[in-house]
C-alpha positions as CSV (number, residue, x, y, z in Angstrom):
1,M,-32.7,49.4,12.1
2,G,-33.9,48.5,8.5
3,A,-36.9,46.1,8.1
4,T,-36.8,42.7,5.9
5,I,-38.5,42.4,2.9
6,S,-39.2,38.9,1.8
7,R,-40.5,38.4,-1.9
8,P,-43.5,35.7,-2.3
9,E,-42.8,32.2,-4.1
10,R,-43.4,33.1,-7.3
11,A,-45.2,30.4,-10.0
12,F,-43.5,29.1,-12.9
13,A,-45.2,27.4,-15.7
14,L,-42.7,24.7,-17.4
15,A,-44.1,23.3,-21.3
16,A,-41.5,21.1,-22.5
17,V,-41.6,19.3,-25.9
18,A,-40.3,16.9,-27.9
19,C,-39.4,17.3,-31.7
20,I,-37.9,13.6,-33.1
21,L,-37.5,12.9,-36.7
22,G,-36.3,9.4,-37.2
23,C,-35.7,8.4,-33.5
24,G,-39.0,8.2,-32.8
25,G,-41.7,10.0,-30.1
26,T,-41.2,11.5,-27.1
27,P,-44.5,12.7,-25.4
28,N,-45.4,16.2,-25.4
29,S,-45.3,17.1,-22.0
30,V,-46.2,19.9,-19.4
31,A,-45.1,20.4,-15.9
32,N,-45.2,23.2,-13.1
33,D,-41.9,23.5,-11.5
34,A,-39.4,25.9,-10.4
35,A,-36.9,27.3,-12.9
36,P,-33.7,25.5,-12.5
37,D,-32.0,28.9,-13.5
38,D,-34.0,30.7,-10.3
39,A,-32.6,30.9,-7.1
40,G,-35.5,31.2,-4.8
41,P,-37.3,34.3,-3.0
42,I,-34.5,37.6,-2.1
43,D,-34.3,38.4,1.7
44,A,-34.0,42.5,1.1
45,A,-33.3,44.8,4.2
46,L,-34.5,48.5,4.1
47,P,-31.7,50.7,4.4
48,D,-31.4,53.1,7.4
49,A,-32.3,57.0,7.2
50,R,-30.5,58.2,3.9
51,V,-30.7,62.2,3.0
52,D,-29.1,63.4,0.3
53,A,-29.0,67.1,-0.6
54,D,-29.4,66.3,-4.1
55,V,-32.9,64.5,-3.9
56,T,-34.6,67.0,-1.6
57,D,-36.3,69.2,-4.6
58,G,-39.9,69.3,-3.1
59,G,-41.1,67.6,-6.8
60,P,-42.6,63.9,-7.1
61,L,-40.6,61.3,-6.5
62,R,-39.2,59.7,-10.0
63,S,-36.6,58.4,-11.7
64,T,-33.6,60.0,-13.8
65,L,-32.6,57.2,-15.9
66,G,-34.6,58.3,-18.5
67,E,-36.3,55.7,-21.1
68,P,-36.6,52.6,-19.2
69,P,-35.3,49.6,-18.6
70,Y,-32.1,51.1,-16.5
71,V,-29.1,48.7,-18.1
72,I,-26.8,47.3,-15.5
73,G,-23.4,45.8,-17.1
74,N,-21.1,45.2,-14.1
75,P,-23.4,46.4,-11.2
76,A,-20.8,46.4,-8.5
77,G,-22.0,48.9,-5.6
78,T,-24.7,50.0,-7.8
79,D,-27.6,52.2,-5.7
80,I,-30.7,52.9,-7.1
81,R,-31.4,55.3,-4.7
82,D,-28.9,57.4,-7.0
83,S,-30.9,57.5,-9.7
84,V,-34.3,59.0,-7.7
85,V,-35.2,62.2,-7.1
86,G,-37.9,64.1,-5.6
87,G,-40.7,62.5,-2.9
88,E,-39.9,62.3,1.1
89,P,-36.6,61.1,1.3
90,P,-35.5,58.3,3.1
91,Y,-36.1,55.9,0.3
92,E,-36.5,52.3,0.6
93,C,-36.5,49.8,-1.9
94,A,-37.6,46.0,-3.0
95,V,-37.7,43.2,-5.5
96,Y,-40.9,43.5,-7.1
97,A,-42.4,39.8,-6.9
98,G,-45.6,40.4,-8.3
99,P,-47.1,39.1,-12.1
100,A,-44.7,39.1,-14.7
101,P,-41.3,39.8,-12.6
102,G,-38.6,38.9,-14.5
103,T,-35.9,37.0,-13.2
104,V,-32.8,38.4,-11.1
105,P,-29.9,36.8,-12.4
106,I,-28.1,34.2,-9.7
107,G,-24.9,36.3,-10.0
108,I,-26.7,39.4,-9.0
109,Q,-28.9,37.8,-6.0
110,G,-24.9,36.5,-4.4
111,A,-24.7,40.3,-3.5
112,T,-22.8,40.7,-0.6
113,E,-24.6,44.2,0.5
114,T,-28.0,43.8,2.0
115,S,-29.8,46.8,1.3
116,G,-32.7,46.6,-0.8
117,C,-31.0,49.2,-3.3
118,V,-27.8,48.5,-3.8
119,F,-26.6,45.5,-6.4
120,N,-23.6,44.1,-6.5
121,G,-22.3,40.9,-8.5
122,G,-23.1,40.0,-11.9
123,V,-19.5,40.5,-13.5
124,D,-19.8,37.2,-15.2
125,V,-22.9,34.9,-15.5
126,A,-22.8,32.8,-12.1
127,A,-23.2,28.9,-11.9
128,G,-26.7,28.1,-13.2
129,D,-27.3,31.0,-15.3
130,A,-27.8,30.5,-18.9
131,P,-26.9,33.0,-21.7
132,G,-28.8,35.8,-22.3
133,A,-30.5,38.9,-21.2
134,Y,-32.5,39.1,-17.6
135,G,-34.8,41.9,-16.6
136,F,-36.2,42.4,-13.2
137,I,-37.9,45.2,-11.3
138,V,-36.8,47.4,-8.2
139,I,-39.8,49.5,-6.6
140,V,-38.8,52.4,-4.9
141,T,-40.5,53.8,-1.9
142,D,-40.6,57.2,0.1
143,R,-41.3,58.1,3.5
144,A,-44.6,59.2,2.2
145,G,-45.7,56.0,1.3
146,A,-45.3,57.0,-2.7
147,S,-43.3,54.8,-5.1
148,I,-42.2,54.6,-8.4
149,D,-41.4,51.0,-10.6
150,I,-38.0,50.7,-12.1
151,P,-37.2,47.7,-14.8
152,I,-33.4,46.7,-15.0
153,A,-32.1,44.9,-17.7
154,Y,-28.8,43.0,-17.4
155,E,-27.0,41.6,-20.6
156,G,-24.9,37.9,-19.7
157,P,-23.1,36.5,-22.9
158,G,-24.9,36.5,-25.8
159,C,-26.6,33.2,-27.4
160,T,-24.9,32.2,-30.4
161,A,-22.7,29.1,-28.8
162,G,-21.5,26.2,-31.5
163,N,-24.5,25.7,-34.3
164,A,-26.7,27.3,-32.3
165,T,-28.0,30.6,-32.9
166,V,-31.1,32.4,-31.7
167,E,-32.4,35.5,-33.6
168,P,-33.4,38.7,-32.8
169,A,-30.1,38.8,-30.7
170,T,-31.1,38.7,-26.9
171,W,-29.5,42.4,-26.4
172,P,-30.9,45.0,-26.2
173,V,-33.6,43.5,-24.6
174,P,-37.0,44.5,-27.2
175,V,-39.5,47.0,-25.3
176,N,-43.1,46.5,-26.6
177,P,-46.5,47.8,-26.0
178,P,-48.5,45.6,-23.2
179,G,-49.9,42.1,-24.5
180,S,-48.1,42.6,-27.9
181,A,-46.8,39.8,-29.9
182,F,-43.3,38.5,-30.5
183,D,-41.5,36.0,-32.1
184,L,-37.6,34.6,-31.6
185,S,-36.5,31.8,-33.8
186,L,-33.7,29.0,-32.8
187,E,-31.8,27.5,-35.4
188,V,-29.7,24.2,-34.7
189,T,-27.0,23.2,-37.7
190,E,-24.9,20.1,-38.2
191,L,-27.2,18.0,-36.6
192,D,-26.3,14.1,-36.5
193,G,-28.3,11.3,-37.9
194,V,-28.6,8.6,-34.8
195,E,-30.3,5.6,-34.9
196,G,-33.4,5.7,-32.6
197,P,-36.6,3.3,-31.9
198,G,-38.5,4.5,-35.1
199,G,-35.5,4.4,-37.2
200,C,-32.3,6.8,-38.1
201,G,-32.6,10.7,-38.4
202,P,-31.6,13.8,-36.5
203,C,-33.2,14.2,-33.0
204,F,-34.3,18.0,-31.0
205,D,-36.0,18.3,-27.8
206,L,-37.0,21.7,-27.2
207,S,-37.9,23.1,-23.1
208,L,-39.5,26.5,-22.6
209,L,-39.9,28.4,-19.2
210,T,-42.0,31.3,-19.0
211,R,-43.4,32.9,-16.0
212,R,-47.2,33.8,-14.8
213,P,-49.2,35.0,-15.9
214,L,-47.9,34.2,-19.6
215,V,-48.6,30.3,-19.9
216,A,-47.5,27.9,-22.8
217,S,-50.2,26.0,-24.5
218,T,-50.2,22.0,-23.8
219,G,-47.3,20.3,-25.2
220,L,-46.4,23.8,-26.8
221,R,-48.6,23.2,-29.8
222,C,-49.9,26.3,-31.4
223,D,-53.4,24.5,-32.2
224,A,-53.9,24.7,-28.7
225,E,-54.9,27.5,-25.7
226,G,-52.0,29.2,-24.5
227,D,-49.9,32.7,-24.8
228,L,-46.8,30.9,-25.9
229,C,-46.4,27.9,-28.8
230,S,-43.6,26.5,-31.1
231,D,-44.8,24.2,-33.6
232,C,-42.7,21.9,-35.2
233,E,-43.9,21.1,-38.5
234,D,-41.1,20.8,-41.1
235,C,-38.8,22.2,-38.6
236,I,-35.8,19.3,-39.6
237,T,-34.5,19.4,-42.3
238,S,-32.5,16.4,-42.9
239,V,-29.9,15.6,-46.0
240,G,-27.5,12.8,-46.3
241,E,-26.9,9.4,-45.5
242,C,-27.6,8.0,-42.0
243,P,-26.5,7.6,-39.4
244,G,-24.1,10.0,-40.5
245,P,-22.9,13.6,-39.3
246,N,-24.1,17.1,-40.1
247,I,-26.8,15.6,-42.0
248,G,-29.7,17.9,-40.3
249,T,-31.0,21.5,-39.2
250,V,-33.9,22.6,-37.6
251,L,-35.4,26.1,-37.4
252,R,-37.9,26.4,-34.5
253,T,-40.2,29.5,-33.6
254,V,-41.4,30.3,-30.4
255,D,-44.3,32.6,-30.3
256,L,-45.7,34.9,-28.0
257,R,-49.4,35.9,-29.5
258,D,-51.1,38.7,-28.7
259,H,-51.8,38.4,-24.8
260,A,-53.7,40.0,-22.0
261,P,-51.5,42.9,-20.6
262,L,-48.9,41.8,-18.2
263,R,-49.4,44.4,-15.9
264,P,-51.7,47.2,-16.8
265,D,-50.7,49.8,-14.0
266,G,-46.8,49.3,-14.5
267,P,-44.0,47.3,-16.8
268,G,-43.7,44.0,-17.0
269,W,-41.3,41.1,-18.0
270,A,-42.1,38.1,-20.5
271,T,-40.1,35.7,-19.9
272,L,-38.8,32.9,-22.7
273,S,-36.0,31.0,-21.3
274,L,-35.3,28.3,-24.0
275,D,-33.5,24.7,-23.3
276,A,-32.3,22.5,-26.6
277,S,-31.1,19.6,-26.4
278,Y,-30.2,17.7,-29.7
279,S,-27.7,14.8,-31.2
280,G,-24.5,16.3,-31.7
281,A,-21.0,15.2,-33.2
282,N,-19.4,12.1,-34.4
283,A,-23.5,10.4,-34.0
284,D,-23.8,10.8,-30.6
285,P,-27.4,9.9,-28.8
286,C,-30.0,12.4,-28.8
287,G,-29.9,14.8,-26.1
288,T,-25.7,14.4,-25.8
289,E,-25.7,18.5,-26.9
290,R,-27.5,21.1,-25.0
291,F,-27.7,25.1,-25.6
292,R,-29.5,27.1,-23.3
293,C,-31.0,30.9,-23.6
294,H,-32.8,33.0,-21.3
295,F,-34.7,35.9,-22.9
296,E,-36.7,38.6,-21.7
297,V,-39.0,41.2,-23.3
298,L,-40.2,44.5,-21.8
299,E,-43.9,45.4,-21.8
300,L,-44.0,49.2,-20.9
301,P,-47.4,50.8,-20.4
């Protein structure tokens, strides 16, 4: 019979920062919380004995996938064991839950197959999954205890919607050396000018989710310590009369600074999940428009 492996609770770092021009100020805040797009622990039952003639070649346990990450498009019945050879079958699988684990999309977590090696679902982004790219790691272990890490990437809908655009594109997922810097930018055009306590102008709020061991700076300020920051000095351009439609543009850069390797002994995912709210069409109040984007960067030794 198969045993059950439960993923321990992961640590999250959620940093929120508000950047408002003309609408008054909103205090910057940092809180530790679980992400709304995280579906919690995964319970993966180890499969019963599985021995295939094409995997008992006597060599070391290894993957046949080529250069990582292994891409899952619509993983209906995708069996990770089919991409592993060598070692001593049978193989067992579990989702990695240590530092820099990445994120398993809710749609894949809802698989009906209980084996730790088989993935179903993911044809469409599930309710609660933000658009963008997702990455996670499956650990495959053979009967002798040898194991390999298999990074897996899943492509969701693109992160360009309406008047919001993320650069670079979330897909294909970037693959960087451990600890290297990385930048992405979010541009939102046609911000409306709205009345606020501090006067009139466009407004824009940005929240950023990352996963341990990465830590966002206090208030996302780039003059504070932290692996991730996003300053808003001159990030909003305002033209035209206020209040009024389409008078503002925001260009916000998120900086992943040089940092300690996420997993010196294996692959790790740097998670940058954006959640922006801003003044939308028809001079609506601040926060009536929302844009979400999930971004993963694979660090590969």
